[in-house]
N, C-alpha and C positions, 0 to 999 in steps of 0.2 A: 504494500500500500504506500503510495507516495506521500511524502511528509505534508505537503500543502493540503491534500485531501483529508488526511488524518487530522490535521489541525482544524479544518472546517467542521468535521464531524464532531470532534471533541468539544468545540466551541458551542455547537448546537445542543449537544447533550448537557453541557454545563448550564444551559438556560433552563432545562427542565429537571435537573438533578435535585434541586432543593425540594421540589414537590414529591419526588420519589423518596428522598431521604426523610421527609416529614412523616411518611408512613412506614419507615424502616426498610426501605428498598433502595435499589440502585440499578445501574445498567453497565455492562462491560462490552466493549467492542471485541469481537472475535476475528473478524476479517471481512473482506469484500469478495464476492463472487460475481464478476462482471458488473452489473448495475445494482446488485443486491447487497445491502449491508446486513451482516449476520451478527446478532447480539445475543448476550445472555442476560436475562433478568436475574438479579441477585437479591439476597436478603428476603424481606417479606414479599417482594414482587415475584419471587420464584414460585411461590405456592399460593398466591392470591387468586381467587376465582375471577377477579376482575382484570387480571393481567392482560388478557386479549384486548380489552377496551383501552387500557392504559397504553399498550403498544400501538394500537391503531390511532387513537385520538390524540395521544400526547407525543410519544416518541417518534413515530413515523411522520406525523405532520411536521414536527419541528425539524427533523432531518431533511425531508424532501424540500421544505421551504428554504432552508439555509444552504443545502448542498444539491444543486440541480443535477449533478452527475449521478446521484443515487436515485433510482426509480422505485425501488422496493426495499422494505425493511422486514426482516424476519428474526424471530427469537427462537432459540433452540428449546426453550422450556416454558412455553406459554400454557397456562391453565385456562380452563373454561368455566363458566358459571355452574356447570353441572358436574364438575370434577369433585367427586366425593372426598378424595384425599385433601384437596385444597380447602374445601369447606370445613373439614375436621381440623385442619391446621389453624384455622382462624379461631377455633374454638372456645 
């Protein structure tokens, strides 16, 4: 990943990190596969049943707006609202 692109991505993520951290979560860049940024949600975000919404409405929107070279954002560990394990973790 070239340094300029990495800097733009990290800058965009830094804009939303305070919101993730307020709920005990964060996000880590794993790499780029063509036009797709691959992330890992960490902390509370990794098991939250709302992580899919957080990824789509928060993380993806911030990245695509700030880094037009990125067309897609995916996380390797997104939970869904019907994920029983995630619901139990909130517990």
